[in-house]
N, C-alpha and C positions, 0 to 999 in steps of 0.2 A: 820212764817206760821200761818194762821188764821183758825178758825173753818169753815168758809165758804168754804175753799178749800176742806175740808172733805165732807161737805154737797153737794158740786157741783159734787164730785166724786161718792158718794153713793146714792145721791138723797135726796129729802126733804119730801118724804112720811113718815108720822108718823101714826102708829097704835094707835088709841085712844080708851079708854073705857069710858063708862058712869059711873060716880061715884056712881050711884044708882043701877047698875047692880050687880048681885050676884057674889060671888067668883067662883061659878061653871061656870057661863057664861064667866067670865074673864079667868079662867084656860083653858077653851076650846079655846078661842081666842089665848092665848099665845101658846098653843100646836099646833093649826092649822097653825099659822104663823111662828112657830119655832123661837120664840123670848123669851127672859128672862124677859122682862119688857115692860110696856106700860104706856103711859101718860093717866091719868084720867081727864076727863072734867066734869064740873058741868053743871047744866041745862041751864045756860046762855052761855055756850060755852067757859068758861074761864078755864085755867089750875087749877085743884084742887089738884093734887098730882101725884105720880108715884107709880104704883103697880108692884112689882117684884114677881117672883116665890118664893123667900125667904119669902116675906110677907105672901103669901098664906100658905106656910108650917108652919110658926109660928102660924097662927090662927088655923090650923088643929091640931097642937101639943097642943095648949091651950084648944081648944073647941071640938075636935073630928070632926066627920063627920058633925055635925051641923054648923061648920064653913063655909061650902060650901053654906049655905043659907044666910050668912052675906053679907053685901054690900061691894063693892070695897072701898067706903068711910071709912068703919070700919077698913080696913086693910092697906090702902095705907099710904105712907109717905106724910104728908101734908106740912111740912116745906121744900119745894122744892128749891134746889139750881139750878139756871138757868145761862145761858150765852147768849151772843149775837153772831151773825155770825162774828163780828169783834174781839171777844176774841181770844187771842193767844192760840195755842195748849199747850204751857207750862203752861199758867194760867189755862186752862181747866183741865190739869192733876193735878195741884196743888189743885184746888177746890175739885176734885174727891178724891184725896188721903187724904186730910185733913178731909173730911166728910165721908170717907170710902164708897163711892157710886160708882156704876158701869155704871150709865146712867145719862146723862146731857141733859135736854131739852134746845133747842135753841129758844129764844124768840126775836122777833124784832117788835118794835112798839106795844107792848102788845099782839102780836099774836104768837102762836106757829108755828115755821117755820121748825123745824127739831129736831132730837135727835141724840146724838153721844154716843157711848159706850167707856169705857176705852180701849177696844181692838182696836177701830177705831183710837184713839189717839196714842196708843203705836205703831201700825202699821205704822202710818204716821211718827212718830219720827224715827223709825228704817229705813224707806226708806230715810229720810233726812240724817241720819248718813252714810248710805251706799253710797249715792250719793256724800257726802263730802269726804269720804275715796277714792272713785274712782277718784274724781277730784285731790286729793292730789297725788295719784299714777301716774296719767297722768302728773302732774306737775313735779314730781321727775324724771320720765322717759324722759321727754322732755329736762330737764336741764342737 
């Protein structure tokens, strides 16, 4: 199973942030959209990083309320691990586990085409295992 299967099911809409927006603006977007992270784009529309709620909390812990005036670029993860739609779910899980990240932007032809969370991948893996178990049950009962 590939990541495009997940994208086709959940949609390819990605909430993005301007890397020069403030953390206050970013926090509002994350809260309003009920999401834990968003992809940050630079002025030329290229992927610049990923900002998570955890990144915002770290900055507030270090800088107090003044952190909310900092830019997304100041707090985001810049060394972003990405995948393509053709990446397998297992490979996506491996990348996320190795890097201890919970969100994986999906890029195709240099363009952002989606994002998956570790929850999306785990849910898909559980569904596949359940389907396999059901098929085995049917096979055993048929024999």
